[in-house]
N, CA, C and O of each residue as an XYZ file, in Angstrom:
644
protein
N     148.828    108.885     13.260
C     147.469    109.173     13.549
C     147.397    110.151     14.727
O     148.072    109.976     15.741
N     146.552    111.198     14.564
C     146.429    112.251     15.554
C     145.376    111.861     16.583
O     144.307    111.368     16.224
N     145.680    112.083     17.883
C     144.735    111.754     18.951
C     143.687    112.857     19.063
O     144.001    114.043     18.967
N     142.417    112.437     19.271
C     141.309    113.373     19.454
C     141.122    113.621     20.958
O     141.311    112.701     21.754
N     140.760    114.830     21.355
C     140.521    115.148     22.764
C     140.613    116.648     23.012
O     140.791    117.447     22.092
N     140.487    116.994     24.257
C     140.542    118.402     24.634
C     141.966    118.766     25.023
O     142.692    117.968     25.616
N     142.343    119.974     24.680
C     143.665    120.441     25.077
C     143.601    120.984     26.504
O     142.520    121.195     27.052
N     144.735    121.198     27.075
C     144.809    121.694     28.444
C     144.165    123.074     28.558
O     143.510    123.360     29.560
N     144.331    123.909     27.583
C     143.757    125.258     27.594
C     142.232    125.182     27.572
O     141.570    125.948     28.274
N     141.679    124.295     26.799
C     140.225    124.155     26.731
C     139.659    123.669     28.068
O     138.607    124.139     28.500
N     140.338    122.750     28.711
C     139.885    122.234     30.005
C     139.952    123.334     31.063
O     139.012    123.482     31.844
N     141.019    124.095     31.108
C     141.160    125.196     32.082
C     140.083    126.252     31.837
O     139.488    126.764     32.785
N     139.834    126.574     30.579
C     138.789    127.552     30.253
C     137.416    127.048     30.713
O     136.642    127.822     31.275
N     137.102    125.787     30.489
C     135.804    125.232     30.890
C     135.647    125.255     32.410
O     134.575    125.601     32.905
N     136.684    124.898     33.155
C     136.622    124.915     34.620
C     136.449    126.343     35.131
O     135.655    126.583     36.040
N     137.181    127.285     34.558
C     137.070    128.689     34.965
C     135.657    129.217     34.699
O     135.092    129.952     35.509
N     135.101    128.829     33.553
C     133.748    129.268     33.207
C     132.731    128.710     34.206
O     131.833    129.433     34.639
N     132.860    127.452     34.570
C     131.940    126.841     35.529
C     132.069    127.481     36.913
O     131.067    127.681     37.599
N     133.300    127.803     37.325
C     133.504    128.471     38.615
C     132.864    129.859     38.597
O     132.217    130.250     39.568
N     133.034    130.604     37.509
C     132.419    131.934     37.409
C     130.897    131.851     37.450
O     130.255    132.679     38.096
N     130.314    130.878     36.781
C     128.861    130.709     36.807
C     128.405    130.377     38.229
O     127.383    130.897     38.677
N     129.126    129.538     38.933
C     128.781    129.188     40.314
C     128.845    130.393     41.235
O     127.957    130.589     42.065
N     129.885    131.200     41.098
C     130.024    132.407     41.924
C     128.901    133.398     41.610
O     128.351    134.021     42.518
N     128.564    133.542     40.345
C     127.485    134.459     39.960
C     126.146    133.995     40.541
O     125.360    134.816     41.014
N     125.886    132.697     40.508
C     124.633    132.165     41.063
C     124.575    132.398     42.580
O     123.528    132.772     43.107
N     125.679    132.182     43.270
C     125.716    132.397     44.716
C     125.509    133.873     45.056
O     124.815    134.196     46.021
N     126.103    134.762     44.273
C     125.940    136.204     44.489
C     124.495    136.626     44.279
O     123.955    137.395     45.075
N     123.862    136.137     43.224
C     122.456    136.461     42.977
C     121.563    135.935     44.098
O     120.636    136.622     44.525
N     121.833    134.743     44.566
C     121.051    134.164     45.648
C     121.190    135.000     46.923
O     120.203    135.244     47.616
N     122.402    135.434     47.229
C     122.653    136.267     48.407
C     121.927    137.612     48.289
O     121.333    138.084     49.259
N     121.974    138.223     47.111
C     121.300    139.507     46.904
C     119.784    139.352     47.046
O     119.128    140.220     47.622
N     119.232    138.279     46.538
C     117.794    138.050     46.659
C     117.397    137.837     48.121
O     116.347    138.316     48.549
N     118.213    137.133     48.881
C     117.920    136.906     50.297
C     117.952    138.219     51.079
O     117.094    138.452     51.931
N     118.929    139.072     50.799
C     119.006    140.368     51.485
C     117.820    141.251     51.127
O     117.274    141.939     51.989
N     117.416    141.235     49.850
C     116.270    142.030     49.418
C     114.993    141.562     50.099
O     114.169    142.382     50.504
N     114.823    140.269     50.226
C     113.648    139.717     50.900
C     113.634    140.118     52.371
O     112.590    140.508     52.895
N     114.766    140.028     53.032
C     114.841    140.396     54.445
C     114.562    141.881     54.648
O     113.848    142.256     55.578
N     115.115    142.724     53.788
C     114.878    144.165     53.890
C     113.408    144.488     53.695
O     112.851    145.331     54.399
N     112.782    143.821     52.743
C     111.360    144.052     52.496
C     110.524    143.628     53.701
O     109.576    144.323     54.066
N     110.856    142.517     54.311
C     110.143    142.074     55.507
C     110.271    143.094     56.634
O     109.283    143.426     57.288
N     111.478    143.589     56.859
C     111.699    144.560     57.932
C     110.931    145.848     57.675
O     110.368    146.433     58.601
N     110.907    146.290     56.429
C     110.171    147.518     56.106
C     108.670    147.321     56.270
O     107.972    148.250     56.678
N     108.162    146.139     55.964
C     106.741    145.865     56.160
C     106.385    145.846     57.649
O     105.328    146.341     58.039
N     107.248    145.288     58.467
C     107.026    145.302     59.919
C     107.016    146.743     60.423
O     106.143    147.122     61.203
N     107.987    147.550     59.978
C     108.063    148.954     60.404
C     106.830    149.727     59.948
O     106.294    150.540     60.701
N     106.381    149.479     58.725
C     105.184    150.159     58.224
C     103.961    149.764     59.055
O     103.121    150.609     59.364
N     103.862    148.494     59.414
C     102.750    148.053     60.255
C     102.770    148.704     61.623
O     101.723    149.098     62.137
N     103.954    148.824     62.223
C     104.061    149.495     63.525
C     103.725    150.978     63.412
O     103.095    151.539     64.308
N     104.139    151.619     62.316
C     103.775    153.022     62.102
C     102.261    153.176     61.980
O     101.672    154.079     62.573
N     101.638    152.290     61.208
C     100.189    152.368     61.032
C      99.457    152.122     62.351
O      98.428    152.744     62.615
N      99.987    151.212     63.184
C      99.384    150.968     64.491
C      99.449    152.237     65.349
O      98.469    152.603     65.998
N     100.591    152.893     65.348
C     100.743    154.127     66.127
C      99.815    155.216     65.619
O      99.152    155.889     66.408
N      99.764    155.395     64.295
C      98.899    156.431     63.715
C      97.424    156.131     63.984
O      96.652    157.044     64.279
N      97.030    154.867     63.886
C      95.635    154.493     64.131
C      95.261    154.750     65.594
O      94.155    155.202     65.886
N      96.186    154.460     66.504
C      95.899    154.701     67.919
C      95.718    156.192     68.193
O      94.780    156.587     68.886
N      96.609    157.014     67.655
C      96.501    158.460     67.878
C      95.229    158.997     67.226
O      94.564    159.859     67.800
N      94.879    158.501     66.032
C      93.643    158.938     65.367
C      92.417    158.550     66.185
O      91.468    159.327     66.288
N      92.432    157.354     66.768
C      91.316    156.922     67.617
C      91.213    157.797     68.867
O      90.116    158.181     69.272
N      92.348    158.107     69.471
C      92.345    158.980     70.646
C      91.815    160.371     70.288
O      91.045    160.957     71.049
N      92.224    160.896     69.141
C      91.763    162.222     68.700
C      90.259    162.200     68.456
O      89.546    163.135     68.821
N      89.781    161.117     67.831
C      88.357    161.007     67.526
C      87.521    160.846     68.801
O      86.455    161.451     68.916
N      87.982    160.051     69.744
C      87.186    159.819     70.951
C      87.279    160.976     71.945
O      86.303    161.271     72.634
N      88.419    161.624     72.030
C      88.573    162.722     72.991
C      88.130    164.064     72.416
O      87.776    164.966     73.175
N      88.141    164.215     71.097
C      87.680    165.452     70.464
C      88.509    166.646     70.884
O      89.731    166.655     70.733
N      87.826    167.666     71.420
C      88.500    168.898     71.827
C      89.390    168.682     73.045
O      90.286    169.485     73.307
N      89.154    167.609     73.787
C      89.951    167.329     74.982
C      91.257    166.600     74.665
O      92.011    166.267     75.579
N      91.534    166.349     73.389
C      92.759    165.644     73.006
C      93.996    166.416     73.452
O      94.917    165.840     74.030
N      94.015    167.729     73.180
C      95.169    168.547     73.561
C      95.325    168.615     75.074
O      96.446    168.674     75.579
N      94.220    168.607     75.796
C      94.284    168.642     77.255
C      94.783    167.311     77.807
O      95.577    167.278     78.748
N      94.311    166.211     77.215
C      94.671    164.879     77.722
C      96.144    164.556     77.510
O      96.764    163.893     78.341
N      96.704    165.026     76.396
C      98.094    164.691     76.090
C      99.021    165.899     76.119
O     100.138    165.840     75.605
N      98.571    166.970     76.706
C      99.396    168.166     76.837
C     100.242    168.125     78.095
O     100.357    167.083     78.741
N     100.832    169.256     78.444
C     101.731    169.290     79.608
C     101.018    169.195     80.949
O     101.642    168.829     81.945
N      99.719    169.516     81.003
C      99.056    169.537     82.310
C      98.931    168.163     82.965
O      99.155    168.077     84.173
N      98.585    167.067     82.249
C      98.581    165.789     82.970
C      99.960    165.157     83.073
O     100.111    164.102     83.690
N     100.952    165.777     82.489
C     102.311    165.259     82.578
C     102.730    164.373     81.414
O     103.877    163.930     81.356
N     101.809    164.108     80.480
C     102.179    163.275     79.325
C     102.986    164.116     78.342
O     104.034    163.680     77.866
N     102.506    165.314     78.037
C     103.260    166.304     77.256
C     103.780    165.748     75.928
O     104.981    165.788     75.662
N     102.868    165.227     75.095
C     103.258    164.642     73.808
C     103.018    165.566     72.626
O     103.451    165.257     71.516
N     102.348    166.680     72.825
C     102.015    167.544     71.697
C     102.964    168.728     71.685
O     103.050    169.471     72.663
N     103.673    168.906     70.584
C     104.574    170.034     70.451
C     105.810    169.670     69.664
O     106.044    168.501     69.356
N     106.588    170.660     69.344
C     107.802    170.458     68.576
C     108.832    169.716     69.406
O     109.024    170.009     70.586
N     109.482    168.766     68.788
C     110.565    167.993     69.416
C     110.132    167.249     70.677
O     110.923    167.094     71.607
N     108.889    166.790     70.714
C     108.413    165.970     71.824
C     108.151    164.579     71.266
O     107.167    164.371     70.555
N     109.002    163.644     71.573
C     108.855    162.284     71.076
C     108.141    161.440     72.110
O     108.529    161.411     73.278
N     107.094    160.752     71.676
C     106.344    159.858     72.546
C     106.321    158.467     71.932
O     106.712    158.272     70.781
N     105.861    157.516     72.710
C     105.818    156.135     72.262
C     104.419    155.579     72.492
O     103.826    155.777     73.552
N     103.902    154.881     71.487
C     102.658    154.146     71.644
C     103.051    152.760     72.111
O     103.696    152.007     71.381
N     102.664    152.427     73.320
C     103.056    151.148     73.906
C     101.828    150.252     73.996
O     100.855    150.577     74.677
N     101.887    149.120     73.298
C     100.835    148.106     73.358
C     101.479    146.833     73.893
O     102.367    146.285     73.241
N     101.061    146.349     75.054
C     101.677    145.136     75.605
C     101.544    143.969     74.627
O     100.424    143.613     74.261
N     102.658    143.361     74.192
C     102.583    142.335     73.150
C     102.091    140.979     73.634
O     101.706    140.147     72.813
N     102.091    140.733     74.930
C     101.757    139.406     75.436
C     100.305    139.273     75.879
O      99.909    138.208     76.354
N      99.506    140.319     75.739
C      98.115    140.260     76.171
C      97.216    139.972     74.981
O      97.494    140.403     73.862
N      96.133    139.239     75.232
C      95.202    138.933     74.137
C      94.346    140.140     73.778
O      93.965    140.297     72.618
N      94.040    140.982     74.736
C      93.273    142.197     74.484
C      94.082    143.382     74.997
O      93.774    143.931     76.054
N      95.130    143.785     74.245
C      96.028    144.818     74.781
C      95.376    146.188     74.823
O      94.617    146.563     73.929
N      95.681    146.917     75.864
C      95.258    148.303     75.955
C      96.499    149.156     75.713
O      97.439    149.146     76.508
N      96.488    149.872     74.636
C      97.643    150.686     74.260
C      97.638    151.981     75.069
O      96.609    152.394     75.603
N      98.790    152.599     75.145
C      98.917    153.865     75.842
C      99.932    154.750     75.152
O     100.887    154.263     74.546
N      99.725    156.043     75.245
C     100.633    157.024     74.671
C     101.445    157.609     75.815
O     100.894    158.262     76.701
N     102.749    157.378     75.799
C     103.587    157.820     76.906
C     104.810    158.547     76.380
O     105.237    158.343     75.243
N     105.364    159.396     77.228
C     106.649    160.022     76.937
C     107.621    159.473     77.968
O     107.303    159.400     79.155
N     108.773    159.098     77.524
C     109.773    158.593     78.458
C     111.151    158.898     77.927
O     111.340    159.141     76.735
N     112.090    158.884     78.812
C     113.457    159.250     78.447
C     114.161    158.139     77.673
O     114.955    158.421     76.775
N     113.882    156.887     78.008
C     114.511    155.779     77.294
C     113.576    155.276     76.206
O     112.355    155.337     76.349
N     114.142    154.789     75.143
C     113.348    154.305     74.025
C     112.603    153.039     74.419
O     113.134    152.178     75.120
N     111.375    152.944     73.959
C     110.553    151.771     74.217
C     110.655    150.849     73.009
O     110.117    151.166     71.947
N     111.332    149.720     73.152
C     111.543    148.821     72.020
C     110.742    147.546     72.189
O     110.371    147.170     73.301
N     110.478    146.878     71.058
C     109.775    145.622     71.099
C     110.309    144.703     70.017
O     110.906    145.144     69.035
N     110.079    143.424     70.221
C     110.518    142.410     69.268
C     109.278    141.853     68.590
O     108.300    141.523     69.261
N     109.308    141.745     67.260
C     108.157    141.295     66.495
C     108.475    139.961     65.841
O     109.478    139.826     65.141
N     107.623    138.985     66.072
C     107.778    137.687     65.413
C     109.089    137.011     65.759
O     109.541    137.036     66.904
N     109.691    136.406     64.743
C     110.943    135.668     64.955
C     112.177    136.531     64.745
O     113.302    136.059     64.907
N     111.972    137.796     64.385
C     113.106    138.682     64.156
C     113.839    138.941     65.472
O     113.208    139.122     66.513
N     115.148    138.957     65.421
C     115.943    139.231     66.614
C     116.164    140.723     66.812
O     116.741    141.138     67.817
N     115.710    141.530     65.859
C     115.898    142.968     65.952
C     114.893    143.584     66.917
O     113.788    143.075     67.108
N     115.306    144.683     67.513
C     114.438    145.451     68.394
C     113.897    146.632     67.600
O     114.670    147.449     67.100
N     112.597    146.728     67.481
C     111.956    147.832     66.778
C     111.575    148.901     67.784
O     111.091    148.592     68.872
N     111.793    150.167     67.421
C     111.474    151.295     68.305
C     110.492    152.204     67.575
O     110.907    153.059     66.792
N     109.178    152.026     67.827
C     108.195    152.916     67.208
C     107.995    154.167     68.059
O     107.754    154.071     69.263
N     108.094    155.319     67.445
C     107.900    156.578     68.171
C     107.024    157.501     67.338
O     106.895    157.323     66.127
N     106.426    158.484     67.992
C     105.595    159.456     67.288
C     105.920    160.864     67.758
O     106.363    161.081     68.885
N     105.687    161.805     66.867
C     105.803    163.227     67.181
C     104.502    163.869     66.717
O     104.129    163.736     65.551
N     103.807    164.564     67.618
C     102.532    165.207     67.311
C     102.739    166.718     67.350
O     103.201    167.266     68.351
N     102.389    167.386     66.248
C     102.493    168.851     66.179
C     101.146    169.423     65.767
O     100.407    168.807     64.999
N     100.835    170.595     66.279
C      99.630    171.274     65.817
C      99.873    171.778     64.408
O     100.923    172.352     64.119
N      98.893    171.561     63.522
C      99.017    172.038     62.142
C      98.802    173.543     62.122
O      98.055    174.079     62.941
N      99.453    174.223     61.190
C      99.350    175.676     61.106
C      97.946    176.094     60.710
O      97.269    175.408     59.944
N      97.521    177.227     61.243
C      96.243    177.808     60.850
C      95.045    177.169     61.513
O      93.922    177.365     61.049
N      95.235    176.420     62.569
C      94.089    175.820     63.246
C      94.020    176.352     64.668
O      95.039    176.625     65.302
N      92.811    176.489     65.143
C      92.623    176.941     66.517
C      91.248    176.496     66.985
O      90.435    176.010     66.198
N      91.006    176.666     68.248
C      89.695    176.338     68.791
C      89.501    174.845     68.967
O      90.448    174.105     69.234
N      88.252    174.414     68.812
C      87.924    173.012     69.071
C      88.269    172.090     67.914
O      88.402    170.885     68.127
N      88.418    172.597     66.710
C      88.699    171.757     65.546
C      90.162    171.827     65.137
O      90.475    172.089     63.976
N      91.032    171.599     66.063
C      92.459    171.651     65.757
C      92.844    170.461     64.893
O      92.306    169.362     65.026
N      93.797    170.721     64.002
C      94.369    169.644     63.196
C      95.779    169.385     63.692
O      96.479    170.297     64.134
N      96.179    168.132     63.612
C      97.494    167.737     64.102
C      98.242    166.983     63.009
O      97.664    166.164     62.294
N      99.522    167.269     62.894
C     100.410    166.511     62.031
C     101.103    165.478     62.912
O     101.792    165.828     63.870
N     100.913    164.198     62.577
C     101.489    163.118     63.373
C     102.515    162.387     62.512
O     102.181    161.861     61.450
N     103.751    162.358     62.969
C     104.822    161.613     62.304
C     105.127    160.378     63.135
O     105.504    160.477     64.302
N     104.960    159.221     62.524
C     105.294    157.961     63.184
C     106.585    157.438     62.565
O     106.681    157.305     61.345
N     107.561    157.145     63.391
C     108.856    156.639     62.925
C     109.176    155.351     63.665
O     109.101    155.290     64.892
N     109.531    154.330     62.908
C     109.986    153.074     63.501
C     111.406    152.830     63.033
O     111.685    152.850     61.835
N     112.303    152.601     63.980
C     113.695    152.318     63.634
C     114.057    150.937     64.158
O     113.456    150.430     65.106
N     115.055    150.345     63.514
C     115.520    149.017     63.916
C     116.997    148.901     63.602
O     117.476    149.501     62.640
N     117.707    148.157     64.380
C     119.124    147.915     64.130
C     119.948    149.182     64.145
O     119.532    150.215     64.668
N     121.117    149.078     63.563
C     122.026    150.227     63.468
C     122.414    150.403     62.014
O     122.424    149.442     61.245
N     122.730    151.618     61.643
C     123.200    151.875     60.298
C     122.249    152.752     59.506
O     121.226    153.222     60.002
N     122.628    152.948     58.267
C     121.885    153.821     57.368
C     120.641    153.095     56.867
O     120.652    151.876     56.694
N     119.601    153.826     56.643
C     118.339    153.316     56.105
C     117.733    152.226     56.973
O     117.213    151.233     56.465
N     117.801    152.413     58.272
C     117.204    151.460     59.198
C     116.037    152.104     59.944
O     115.829    151.839     61.128
N     115.284    152.943     59.256
C     114.092    153.512     59.855
C     113.091    153.860     58.765
O     113.450    154.052     57.603
N     111.830    153.937     59.165
C     110.768    154.302     58.228
C     109.857    155.297     58.926
O     109.493    155.109     60.087
N     109.489    156.360     58.213
C     108.628    157.402     58.769
C     107.352    157.505     57.930
O     107.394    157.485     56.700
N     106.233    157.613     58.619
C     104.936    157.797     57.986
C     104.283    159.002     58.642
O     104.362    159.166     59.860
N     103.637    159.847     57.843
C     102.989    161.049     58.380
C     101.512    161.061     58.017
O     101.103    160.547     56.977
N     100.721    161.665     58.906
C      99.294    161.793     58.650
C      98.790    163.052     59.342
O      99.250    163.405     60.428
N      97.841    163.720     58.702
C      97.193    164.875     59.331
C      95.868    164.401     59.895
O      95.053    163.811     59.185
N      95.658    164.664     61.182
C      94.410    164.294     61.854
C      93.564    165.531     62.029
O      94.027    166.555     62.531
N      92.319    165.426     61.609
C      91.396    166.556     61.740
C      90.383    166.287     62.809
O      89.519    167.125     63.066
């Protein structure tokens, strides 16, 4: 009489298959976690860019023709022009923060929420071509970077009229 059961090859194949399925599930879980984290970081960077752009747009709207004078080289802020990087600094610990547009040699970084990364929001303001007089248009590029490595920054641009 022949005994019924699994052979050694069948048992080894079944164990190998289960191990491969487990490794595949762990890999998918890891990839999903990284994708979620990357999306969160990009949303934070986009929010910081929008905050910077909104502040500059508000300053342009309230100062009008005096915008170039207020942030030009004469008061020492000197934020308008090619290759002039400035920072919109809003104190994070105040309930009613007053933001400011400053130029400084060292990067102004901040920590958002529970993230341990330091975000560095910066802006570059350039005069748009073909504008002059009191109705100048400005191209504002807001860039927020975080961490080190490739694809660790986000840039948003807006033209202010």
